[in-house]
C-alpha positions in Angstrom: 25.0 72.9 64.2 26.6 70.5 62.0 25.1 67.2 61.7 27.5 65.9 59.3 31.3 65.5 59.3 34.0 64.2 56.9 37.7 62.9 57.1 39.5 66.2 56.2 42.6 66.5 58.6 43.3 69.9 60.0 46.6 72.1 61.1 46.7 71.7 65.0 47.9 75.4 64.8 45.5 76.4 62.1 43.1 79.1 62.2 39.5 77.9 62.5 37.7 81.0 61.7 39.4 81.2 58.2 36.8 81.6 55.3 36.9 78.0 53.7 37.4 77.8 50.2 35.2 75.8 48.5 36.7 71.7 47.8 36.5 69.9 44.7 33.8 66.8 45.3 36.1 64.3 46.2 35.2 60.6 46.5 36.3 57.7 49.4 38.4 54.8 48.7 38.3 52.4 51.8 40.5 49.1 51.7 41.1 46.5 54.6 44.9 45.7 54.6 47.4 43.5 56.0 51.2 44.4 55.7 51.6 41.4 53.8 49.7 43.1 50.8 51.4 46.0 51.0 53.0 46.3 47.5 49.7 45.4 46.0 48.0 47.9 47.9 50.7 50.6 47.3 49.9 50.1 43.7 46.1 50.3 44.1 46.3 53.7 46.0 48.2 55.3 43.7 46.0 55.2 40.5 43.7 57.1 42.8 44.7 60.8 42.6 44.9 62.8 45.8 43.0 65.7 44.2 40.0 63.2 44.0 40.2 60.6 46.5 40.1 60.4 50.2 41.9 57.2 51.4 40.8 54.8 54.3 43.0 51.9 55.1 41.6 49.5 57.6 44.4 47.7 59.2 43.0 44.2 60.1 46.3 42.7 61.3 47.0 45.9 63.9 50.1 46.8 61.8 50.2 51.0 61.0 53.6 51.8 61.1 54.8 49.5 58.2 52.9 51.5 55.9 54.6 54.9 56.9 57.2 55.1 53.8 54.8 55.2 51.6 54.4 58.9 49.8 50.6 58.5 50.0 50.7 57.5 53.8 50.4 60.5 55.6 47.4 61.5 53.9 45.3 58.5 54.6 43.0 57.8 57.0 44.3 55.0 59.1 42.1 52.8 61.6 43.7 49.7 63.1 41.7 46.9 65.1 43.0 43.4 64.8 41.4 40.6 63.0 38.0 42.1 61.8 36.5 42.5 58.3 36.0 45.0 55.9 32.0 45.1 57.0 32.7 45.3 60.5 35.0 48.4 59.8 32.3 49.8 57.4 29.7 49.6 59.8 31.6 51.4 62.7 33.3 53.8 60.5 31.9 54.7 57.4 28.1 55.8 59.0 26.5 57.9 56.3 26.8 61.1 57.7 30.6 60.7 58.0 31.0 60.1 54.5 28.1 62.1 53.2 30.4 64.7 51.7 31.9 61.9 49.4 30.3 61.5 45.9 31.0 57.7 45.7 32.4 55.1 48.1 34.6 52.6 46.9 34.8 49.6 49.5 37.6 47.3 48.1 39.3 44.4 48.9 43.1 44.9 48.9 44.4 41.6 46.7 43.0 43.7 43.7 45.5 44.6 40.5 44.5 47.6 38.9 47.0 47.9 35.9 43.9 48.4 33.6 41.9 50.6 35.7 41.7 54.2 35.8 39.4 55.6 38.6 38.3 58.9 37.1 37.3 57.4 33.6 35.3 54.9 35.8 33.7 57.5 37.4 32.8 59.5 34.3 31.0 55.9 32.9 29.1 55.6 36.0 28.0 59.1 36.0 26.9 58.8 32.5 25.0 55.4 33.1 23.4 56.2 35.8 25.0 54.0 37.8 24.3 53.9 41.7 25.6 50.6 42.5 28.5 49.4 40.2 31.7 47.3 40.1 34.7 47.2 37.9 34.6 44.0 35.4 36.9 41.5 36.7 39.8 40.1 34.3 38.8 36.7 33.2 42.3 35.5 35.0 40.6 36.6 38.1 39.3 34.0 40.9 35.6 34.4 39.6 32.6 33.4 41.5 30.0 34.5 39.2 29.7 34.9 35.7 27.9 38.2 35.7 31.2 40.0 36.9 33.4 38.9 34.1 34.6 41.1 31.6 32.5 41.5 28.5 34.5 43.1 25.5 33.6 45.8 23.2 31.3 47.3 25.8 31.5 50.1 28.4 29.1 48.3 30.5 26.8 45.3 31.0 23.9 45.1 33.4 22.8 41.2 32.9 24.4 38.0 31.4 22.3 35.1 29.7 22.8 31.2 30.8 20.5 29.0 29.0 21.4 25.4 30.4 22.7 24.2 33.8 21.8 25.0 37.1 21.1 28.6 38.0 19.7 29.8 34.2 19.2 33.4 33.4 17.1 34.9 30.1 16.3 38.2 28.9 13.5 38.4 31.1 15.3 37.4 34.2 14.6 40.3 36.7 16.9 39.6 40.1 20.3 38.7 40.9 22.8 37.3 40.1 21.4 37.7 36.5 21.0 41.4 36.5 20.7 44.0 39.4 23.7 42.6 41.3 27.4 43.2 42.0 29.8 41.1 44.2 31.4 42.4 47.3 35.3 42.5 46.6 35.0 45.5 44.6 31.7 47.6 45.0 31.2 51.0 44.4 28.4 53.0 46.1 26.6 56.5 45.1 26.4 58.7 48.3 22.9 57.8 48.5 23.0 54.2 47.8 25.5 54.0 50.4 23.4 55.7 52.9 20.7 52.7 52.2 23.5 50.0 52.3 24.9 50.7 55.7 21.4 50.3 57.1 21.5 47.1 55.5 24.7 46.0 57.1 24.1 43.7 60.2 26.1 45.0 63.5 27.3 41.6 64.3 27.5 39.5 60.5 30.9 40.7 59.9 31.1 38.8 56.6 27.7 40.3 55.1 27.0 37.0 53.1 23.6 37.6 51.4 23.8 41.2 51.4 24.9 41.0 47.6 21.4 39.7 46.9 19.7 42.7 48.5 21.6 45.7 47.6 19.5 46.2 44.4 16.7 47.6 47.2 19.5 50.5 47.2 19.7 51.1 43.7 17.5 54.5 43.6 15.3 52.7 41.2 15.2 49.8 39.0 17.9 47.7 40.0 18.4 46.1 36.4 19.1 49.7 35.1 21.1 51.2 37.8 23.0 48.8 38.9 25.9 47.7 36.6 29.4 46.2 35.8 31.7 48.5 33.8 34.0 46.5 31.3 36.1 49.1 29.9 37.4 49.7 33.4 38.2 46.3 34.8 40.4 44.8 37.5 42.2 41.6 38.3 41.1 39.6 41.6 43.8 37.6 42.7 41.5 36.2 45.3 43.9 35.9 48.4 42.7 34.7 51.8 43.3 37.3 54.6 41.7 36.5 57.5 41.9 33.0 57.0 45.2 33.2 59.0 43.6 35.3 61.8 45.2 38.4 60.4 48.9 37.7 61.5 51.6 39.8 60.0 54.0 37.0 60.7 52.7 33.3 60.8 55.4 30.6 62.2 56.5 27.9 60.2 55.7 25.4 62.5 52.0 26.5 62.6 51.3 28.4 59.7 49.9 25.2 57.4 47.4 23.8 60.0 46.4 26.9 62.0 45.5 28.5 58.9 43.6 25.5 57.4 41.7 25.6 60.7 40.9 29.3 60.5 39.9 29.3 57.1 37.5 26.6 57.8 36.2 28.3 60.8 35.6 31.4 58.7 33.9 29.5 55.8 31.4 28.2 58.6 30.8 31.4 60.1 30.0 32.9 56.7 27.2 30.2 55.8 25.8 30.5 59.3 25.5 34.3 58.9 24.1 33.9 55.4 21.1 32.0 57.3 21.1 34.6 59.9 20.7 37.2 57.1 18.1 36.0 55.3 16.1 35.1 58.2 16.3 38.4 59.6 15.2 39.9 56.3 12.4 37.8 55.9 11.2 38.7 59.6 11.4 42.6 58.9 9.2 42.2 55.6 6.7 40.5 57.7 6.8 42.8 60.5 6.6 45.9 58.1 3.0 46.0 56.8 3.3 49.3 55.3 6.1 47.8 52.9 6.0 46.7 49.3 8.4 45.2 47.9 9.3 46.5 44.7 10.7 42.7 43.4 8.2 40.6 44.5 9.1 37.9 41.9 11.9 35.7 43.1 12.1 34.1 40.0 15.3 34.5 37.7 15.3 31.6 35.6 12.2 31.9 33.5 11.8 30.4 29.9 
């Protein structure tokens, strides 16, 4: 019996009884995509060698045939469901038993430029540093929401940042996110073990995963301030382009695009905030219900002086 699977394709006329050669270890790159970002995604995927990576495209606009002319498209796995998010796809199509064969899971947004990124060099650093959850640093021209993710110069990796004034201070003895033990959700990279934990944290009905970033450290297979980090020497540029704000439409009418897209984006934002509240409430309820669990990070404060 087999309790796990993978995304290896098979020849319809092949010999199922053949003795299978030992395949080299691979990782998985999964990206939610819309046809309007085809050129950016093409450059991104081209950076990931076929010998080392399986590619899965999650088509949130339902358009698949428009990708067929790209030379790597036939080796990619295509999943198409309209108007769904990265985390909706991940919960349904990236079950830990399906991806158990892959050493690392790259679950990236589509609006990422990779001119300064080499995935093989990145993984060498991740293995050397023992990072179970990581992300490439963001080029400082990116849309940056949290300073921890911004690229630091002259280092390979950083695991914390410091802010000693204003709101949300971070000191050398701060022990929690977003000061340390934290990555953002647009370009996370998970080890096999970390993904098995993180997948169970994704809520089936909460499609934006807001709030989950502050809990990922529980999946770090040890101390989050040691096993979670940002890789600076291999960095990316996040363009910050809204995708589902226009409903995932491949083409939008000139008469309706501005007002409809604005309304859709507002609805997405409102749902995201609602999901954050629901996720945090469910976390607290789960902690209260499990009398056997001891929180390894009981101190909520990240701003002690």
